[in-house]
C-alpha positions in Angstrom: -84.5 135.6 -192.2 -83.7 139.3 -192.5 -81.7 140.3 -195.5 -80.2 143.7 -196.4 -78.9 144.2 -199.9 -77.0 147.3 -200.9 -76.6 148.6 -204.5 -75.4 151.8 -206.2 -71.8 151.9 -205.4 -69.1 152.6 -208.1 -66.3 154.8 -209.2 -66.9 158.6 -209.4 -64.7 161.6 -209.8 -64.3 164.1 -206.9 -67.2 166.5 -206.8 -69.6 163.9 -208.3 -72.6 162.1 -206.8 -73.8 158.6 -206.1 -77.0 157.2 -204.6 -76.8 154.1 -202.6 -79.9 151.9 -202.0 -80.5 149.2 -199.5 -83.4 146.8 -199.9 -84.6 145.0 -196.7 -86.6 141.8 -196.6 -87.7 139.2 -194.1 -89.3 141.4 -191.5 -91.5 144.5 -191.4 -89.3 147.3 -192.6 -91.1 149.9 -190.5 -89.9 148.1 -187.3 -86.3 149.0 -188.1 -84.2 152.0 -187.5 -81.7 152.2 -190.3 -78.1 153.3 -190.6 -75.3 153.6 -193.1 -71.7 152.9 -192.1 -68.5 152.8 -194.0 -65.1 151.2 -193.8 -62.0 152.4 -195.6 -58.9 150.1 -196.0 -57.1 149.6 -192.8 -59.6 151.7 -190.8 -62.4 150.8 -188.5 -66.0 150.9 -189.6 -67.6 154.2 -188.9 -71.0 155.8 -188.7 -72.2 157.8 -191.6 -75.9 158.5 -191.2 -79.1 157.0 -189.6 -82.8 157.4 -189.9 -85.6 156.5 -187.5 -88.5 154.1 -188.2 -90.8 156.9 -189.3 -88.1 158.7 -191.3 -88.8 161.8 -189.2 -85.5 161.9 -187.4 -82.0 161.7 -189.1 -78.4 162.0 -187.9 -75.1 162.5 -189.8 -71.5 162.3 -189.0 -69.9 165.7 -189.2 -67.7 164.6 -192.1 -70.7 164.2 -194.4 -73.2 166.7 -193.0 -74.5 168.9 -195.8 -73.3 166.6 -198.5 -75.1 163.3 -197.8 -78.8 162.7 -197.3 -80.4 159.6 -195.8 -84.0 158.8 -196.5 -86.4 155.8 -196.4 -89.4 154.6 -198.3 -91.4 152.3 -196.0 -93.7 151.3 -198.9 -90.7 150.0 -200.9 -88.7 148.6 -197.9 -85.8 150.7 -199.0 -83.3 153.1 -197.4 -81.3 155.5 -199.6 -78.1 157.5 -199.1 -77.7 160.4 -201.6 -74.1 161.4 -201.7 -73.1 164.7 -203.3 -69.8 166.6 -203.5 -67.9 163.4 -203.0 -64.3 163.6 -201.9 -61.5 161.0 -202.2 -61.8 160.6 -198.4 -65.3 159.2 -198.9 -63.7 156.1 -200.6 -64.8 153.1 -198.6 -67.1 150.1 -198.5 -70.5 151.3 -197.5 -72.8 149.1 -195.3 -76.4 149.3 -194.6 -77.6 148.2 -191.2 -80.8 147.8 -189.2 -81.6 147.9 -185.5 -84.7 147.3 -183.5 -83.6 149.0 -180.2 -86.0 151.6 -179.1 -84.4 155.0 -179.3 -87.3 157.3 -178.3 -87.9 158.3 -181.9 -84.3 158.5 -182.9 -81.8 156.0 -184.4 -78.5 154.8 -183.2 -75.0 155.9 -184.3 -73.4 152.9 -182.5 -72.3 149.9 -184.4 -73.0 147.6 -181.5 -76.7 148.6 -181.5 -77.3 147.2 -185.0 -78.7 143.8 -185.4 -78.5 143.2 -189.1 -76.0 144.1 -191.8 -75.7 144.1 -195.6 -72.7 142.8 -197.5 -71.5 146.3 -198.4 -71.0 148.2 -201.7 -67.7 149.8 -202.8 -67.6 153.5 -203.4 -64.4 154.9 -204.9 -63.8 158.6 -205.4 -60.9 159.6 -207.7 -59.1 162.9 -207.4 
């Protein structure tokens, strides 16, 4: 059974930083492309960032580009999201997700492509 467990959320002031971590178990981590998504209150879940199986390809939503960095450690079965220069608009529950769909070396931005999801971790940015 595949499990994804997020950690690292919390309360931070605007301009601050947080690092989210997602530990994956139950299947070879290197078989997954990984993504981070977020959902603010009364809004739909949205794409934040994704990384390919090898870690060599990444993608970001325009709203976080230049501030967030996604990375993975295949030896530790972990994907990270380093979030800098946080803004109140970044407040949301952040979800880690995994997909096996072959993307020619890339990773999907589409929620429906993801096969497995974590339970989410709350990030709150105060102004």
